[in-house]
C-alpha positions as CSV (number, residue, x, y, z in Angstrom):
1,X,80.3,101.0,74.7
2,X,83.4,101.4,76.6
3,X,87.0,101.4,74.9
4,X,89.1,98.6,75.8
5,X,92.4,99.7,77.4
6,X,95.6,99.3,75.3
7,X,98.0,97.5,77.3
8,X,100.8,97.5,74.5
9,X,103.3,99.5,76.2
10,X,102.6,98.3,79.5
11,X,103.5,95.2,78.8
12,X,106.3,95.9,77.1
13,X,107.4,98.2,79.9
14,X,106.6,95.5,82.8
15,X,108.7,92.7,80.6
16,X,111.1,95.0,80.6
17,X,111.2,95.6,84.6
18,X,111.0,91.0,84.5
19,X,114.3,91.0,82.7
20,X,116.4,93.7,84.8
21,X,115.1,91.9,88.0
22,X,116.0,88.3,86.8
23,X,119.9,89.9,86.5
24,X,119.9,90.8,90.0
25,X,117.4,88.0,91.8
26,X,117.1,84.5,91.6
27,X,114.0,83.2,91.3
28,X,111.0,84.3,93.8
29,X,108.9,84.4,90.8
30,X,105.5,84.4,92.8
31,X,107.2,87.6,95.3
32,X,108.7,89.7,92.0
33,X,104.7,89.1,90.7
34,X,103.0,90.3,93.6
35,X,105.5,93.4,93.9
36,X,104.7,94.4,90.4
37,X,100.7,93.8,91.1
38,X,101.2,96.0,94.2
39,X,102.6,99.0,92.6
40,X,99.8,98.5,89.8
41,X,96.9,98.2,92.4
42,X,98.0,101.4,94.0
43,X,98.6,99.1,97.3
44,X,101.8,98.5,99.8
45,X,103.3,95.2,101.0
46,X,104.8,94.0,103.8
47,X,107.3,91.5,103.1
48,X,108.0,88.7,105.8
49,X,110.8,85.9,105.5
50,X,114.1,84.8,107.3
51,X,116.9,86.8,107.1
52,X,119.1,87.1,103.8
53,X,115.9,85.7,101.4
54,X,116.2,89.1,99.2
55,X,113.4,91.3,100.9
56,X,115.2,94.5,101.2
57,X,117.4,93.7,97.7
58,X,113.9,93.2,96.1
59,X,112.7,96.6,97.2
60,X,115.8,98.3,96.8
61,X,115.9,96.8,93.3
62,X,112.2,97.9,92.3
63,X,112.7,101.5,93.4
64,X,115.9,101.7,91.5
65,X,113.8,99.9,88.5
66,X,111.6,103.4,88.9
67,X,112.9,107.0,87.8
68,X,111.1,108.0,91.4
69,X,112.6,108.9,94.5
70,X,113.2,106.8,97.0
71,X,114.0,106.5,100.9
72,X,115.2,103.4,103.1
73,X,114.0,103.8,107.2
74,X,115.7,101.4,109.3
75,X,113.5,100.8,111.8
76,X,114.7,100.7,115.5
77,X,113.4,101.0,119.3
78,X,114.3,104.2,119.5
79,X,112.8,105.3,116.6
80,X,110.3,108.1,116.8
81,X,107.3,109.7,114.3
82,X,109.5,112.8,113.8
83,X,112.1,110.7,112.6
84,X,110.2,109.7,109.6
85,X,107.3,112.2,109.2
86,X,109.6,115.1,109.2
87,X,109.6,118.7,112.3
88,X,108.8,122.0,112.2
89,X,112.1,124.1,112.4
90,X,112.9,127.6,113.6
91,X,114.4,129.8,111.4
92,X,115.9,133.0,113.0
93,X,115.9,134.7,109.6
94,X,112.1,134.6,109.0
95,X,111.4,134.3,112.8
96,X,109.1,131.7,112.0
97,X,108.6,127.7,112.0
98,X,109.1,126.0,108.4
99,X,108.5,122.3,107.9
100,X,111.6,119.8,107.2
101,X,110.0,116.8,105.5
102,X,110.9,113.5,106.4
103,X,112.3,110.1,104.6
104,X,108.7,109.1,104.1
105,X,108.4,112.0,101.5
106,X,109.3,109.9,98.8
107,X,107.7,107.8,96.2
108,X,109.1,104.5,97.4
109,X,109.7,104.0,101.0
110,X,111.3,100.9,102.2
111,X,110.7,100.1,105.8
112,X,113.7,97.5,107.1
113,X,112.2,95.3,110.0
114,X,109.1,97.4,110.5
115,X,108.3,95.6,113.9
116,X,111.2,96.8,115.8
117,X,109.8,100.8,115.8
118,X,107.2,101.4,119.0
119,X,103.0,101.8,118.2
120,X,103.7,105.3,118.3
121,X,105.8,105.3,115.3
122,X,104.3,102.6,113.5
123,X,100.8,104.3,113.8
124,X,102.5,107.5,112.3
125,X,103.2,105.5,109.4
126,X,100.4,103.7,108.7
127,X,98.2,107.2,109.1
128,X,100.5,108.2,106.1
129,X,99.7,104.7,104.0
130,X,96.0,105.6,104.2
131,X,95.9,108.9,103.9
132,X,98.8,109.6,101.9
133,X,99.4,113.1,103.3
134,X,101.1,114.7,106.9
135,X,99.7,116.8,108.5
136,X,101.7,119.1,110.9
137,X,101.1,122.3,113.1
138,X,97.2,122.5,111.2
139,X,99.0,122.2,107.8
140,X,98.3,119.3,105.3
141,X,101.5,118.0,103.2
142,X,100.6,115.5,100.2
143,X,102.7,112.8,99.2
144,X,104.4,112.3,96.2
145,X,102.1,110.3,93.7
146,X,102.5,107.5,93.0
147,X,103.2,106.1,96.6
148,X,104.4,103.3,98.2
149,X,105.6,101.1,101.1
150,X,107.2,98.3,100.8
151,X,108.0,97.1,104.7
152,X,110.1,93.8,105.9
153,X,110.0,91.9,109.0
154,X,111.6,88.8,110.5
155,X,108.8,86.0,111.1
156,X,110.2,84.5,114.2
157,X,112.6,86.8,115.9
158,X,110.7,88.2,118.9
159,X,113.1,90.3,120.7
160,X,113.2,93.6,120.6
161,X,110.1,93.6,118.1
162,X,106.6,95.2,118.4
163,X,103.9,93.2,117.0
164,X,101.9,95.1,114.7
165,X,98.3,95.7,115.4
166,X,95.5,94.1,113.2
167,X,94.2,97.5,112.3
168,X,97.6,98.3,111.2
169,X,98.6,95.5,109.7
170,X,94.9,95.9,107.3
171,X,96.6,98.6,105.3
172,X,98.7,96.5,103.9
173,X,97.5,95.2,100.5
174,X,99.6,91.9,100.4
175,X,101.4,90.2,102.8
176,X,103.7,88.4,101.0
177,X,106.0,85.5,102.2
178,X,109.3,84.7,100.9
179,X,110.6,81.6,101.2
180,X,114.1,79.7,100.5
181,X,115.4,79.3,97.4
182,X,115.4,75.5,95.7
183,X,118.3,73.8,95.4
184,X,119.1,74.8,91.8
185,X,118.5,78.8,92.3
186,X,120.9,78.5,95.3
187,X,123.3,76.9,92.7
188,X,123.1,79.6,90.6
189,X,123.3,82.6,93.6
190,X,126.5,80.4,94.4
191,X,127.7,80.7,90.3
192,X,127.0,84.4,89.8
193,X,128.8,85.5,93.4
194,X,131.6,83.3,92.1
195,X,132.2,85.0,89.4
196,X,131.7,88.6,90.6
197,X,128.1,89.1,88.7
198,X,126.0,89.1,91.6
199,X,128.3,91.5,93.8
200,X,127.1,94.6,92.4
201,X,124.5,93.6,90.0
202,X,122.3,96.2,91.5
203,X,123.8,99.0,90.7
204,X,124.3,98.2,86.8
205,X,120.2,98.4,87.0
206,X,118.8,101.0,85.3
207,X,115.6,103.2,85.5
208,X,112.8,102.3,83.1
209,X,109.8,103.1,84.5
210,X,108.5,107.0,85.5
211,X,106.3,108.5,87.9
212,X,104.2,109.5,84.6
213,X,104.2,105.8,83.6
214,X,103.2,104.3,86.9
215,X,100.5,106.6,87.2
216,X,99.0,106.1,83.8
217,X,99.5,102.2,83.9
218,X,97.6,102.3,87.4
219,X,94.8,104.1,85.4
220,X,94.7,101.5,83.0
221,X,94.4,98.9,85.6
222,X,91.2,100.4,86.9
223,X,89.2,99.7,83.4
224,X,90.5,96.4,83.7
225,X,86.5,94.4,83.1
226,X,85.4,92.0,85.7
227,X,81.8,90.4,85.5
228,X,79.4,90.5,88.0
229,X,79.7,86.9,88.7
230,X,83.5,87.6,89.9
231,X,82.2,90.5,92.2
232,X,80.3,87.6,93.9
233,X,82.9,84.9,93.9
234,X,85.0,88.1,95.9
235,X,82.1,88.6,98.0
236,X,81.7,84.8,99.2
237,X,85.3,84.4,100.0
238,X,85.8,86.9,102.2
239,X,82.2,86.6,103.9
240,X,83.1,82.7,104.6
241,X,85.7,84.1,106.6
242,X,83.1,85.8,108.8
243,X,80.9,82.4,109.1
244,X,84.3,80.1,109.9
245,X,83.8,79.1,113.3
246,X,87.4,78.5,113.5
247,X,88.4,81.9,112.5
248,X,88.2,84.7,115.6
249,X,89.0,88.0,113.6
250,X,87.4,88.1,109.8
251,X,88.5,89.9,106.7
252,X,87.0,93.5,106.6
253,X,85.0,95.0,103.5
254,X,88.7,96.6,102.8
255,X,89.9,93.1,102.0
256,X,87.5,92.7,99.1
257,X,88.5,95.9,97.8
258,X,92.5,94.6,97.9
259,X,91.4,91.4,96.0
260,X,89.4,93.4,93.4
261,X,92.4,95.6,92.9
262,X,95.2,92.8,93.2
263,X,93.1,90.9,91.0
264,X,92.9,93.4,88.0
265,X,96.5,93.8,88.5
266,X,97.6,90.8,88.0
267,X,95.2,90.2,84.9
268,X,97.2,92.6,83.0
269,X,100.2,91.3,84.4
270,X,99.3,88.0,82.6
271,X,98.5,90.3,79.7
272,X,94.9,90.3,79.7
273,X,92.2,93.4,80.1
274,X,89.6,91.0,82.1
275,X,89.8,89.3,85.1
276,X,88.9,85.6,85.4
277,X,88.7,83.1,88.7
278,X,92.8,82.1,88.4
279,X,93.4,85.9,88.7
280,X,91.2,85.9,92.4
281,X,92.7,82.6,93.5
282,X,96.4,84.2,93.0
283,X,95.7,87.0,95.6
284,X,93.2,85.4,97.7
285,X,96.2,84.6,100.3
286,X,98.6,87.4,100.1
287,X,95.2,89.6,100.6
288,X,93.8,87.4,103.6
289,X,96.4,85.7,105.3
290,X,97.3,88.9,107.4
291,X,93.9,89.8,108.0
292,X,92.4,87.0,109.7
293,X,93.1,85.6,113.2
294,X,92.6,81.5,113.9
295,X,91.0,80.9,117.2
296,X,93.2,79.8,120.0
297,X,92.6,76.1,119.6
298,X,93.7,76.2,115.9
299,X,96.6,78.1,116.4
300,X,97.8,75.2,119.2
301,X,97.1,72.5,116.6
302,X,99.3,74.5,114.4
303,X,97.0,75.2,112.0
304,X,98.1,78.6,109.7
305,X,95.7,81.2,108.3
306,X,97.0,80.1,104.6
307,X,95.6,76.3,105.3
308,X,92.3,78.0,106.4
309,X,92.3,80.4,103.2
310,X,92.8,77.1,101.3
311,X,89.9,75.5,102.5
312,X,87.5,78.2,102.4
313,X,88.6,78.4,98.5
314,X,87.9,74.8,98.1
315,X,84.2,75.1,99.5
316,X,83.3,77.9,97.1
317,X,82.1,77.1,94.1
318,X,84.5,78.7,91.3
319,X,82.0,80.5,88.4
320,X,82.7,79.1,85.1
């Protein structure tokens, strides 16, 4: 019999992380939960929302809670691949070239406004996200572990932006929609800033998790129990995107794997070492919304990928 994973230390650490996040960010509980799930599931996250809804703050805060290296890259139209990957520099003393590492060689990468960089730079980053290494002049340079990319983008701004191709979007485990705060949450935000608490709150946050902690916790997540009928449930959800006449671009097997990894991480965040259908339902939309594309007629009617995902979930029997 396989030994069940001991989640006690993991739960204590995650509880402390949540408490620290709550001292800085008001509300946005779903975003925080999915960020932590992605960290445990070894995936990258695309944060999409209007300006000022704490996308960048959340990414900076998560990096600060980890005792790991952090780099922030502001994507602009003139950003080149060498600006993020690094470049070979000639050393006059040794009469040889040496590789100078770029900002991508950090544990946590925040890419602000990722859709503002040209396709060539986007492609360079997405290759790194998939391979977790940089190849330069025939030499492979591995990235540190853990390695996670947190990217932000504005959903409505079009001027000076470059749309992310579907194949590159597929590299993100989750696409998280960051909504406006509720009225009570907005009042609390104002209250904190009025009393001076919200101005430099992030500077008071202390690291809680180390790189070793994260890698150990990821190993525990991989041991989470998933029954055979739940694997079938995931497969049926993803397969339904391929047989739906309203969907032009369906989800790939990478989506199935992402849903499995995400559900395991959500189970751990809920204090369980086994997956239940609710965990799969929790991650279905974040995993699928950037991987499917509706036919033009449905888009013109105002139908959204999230609405289609809800229809698919309702059409599939939930396993007992």
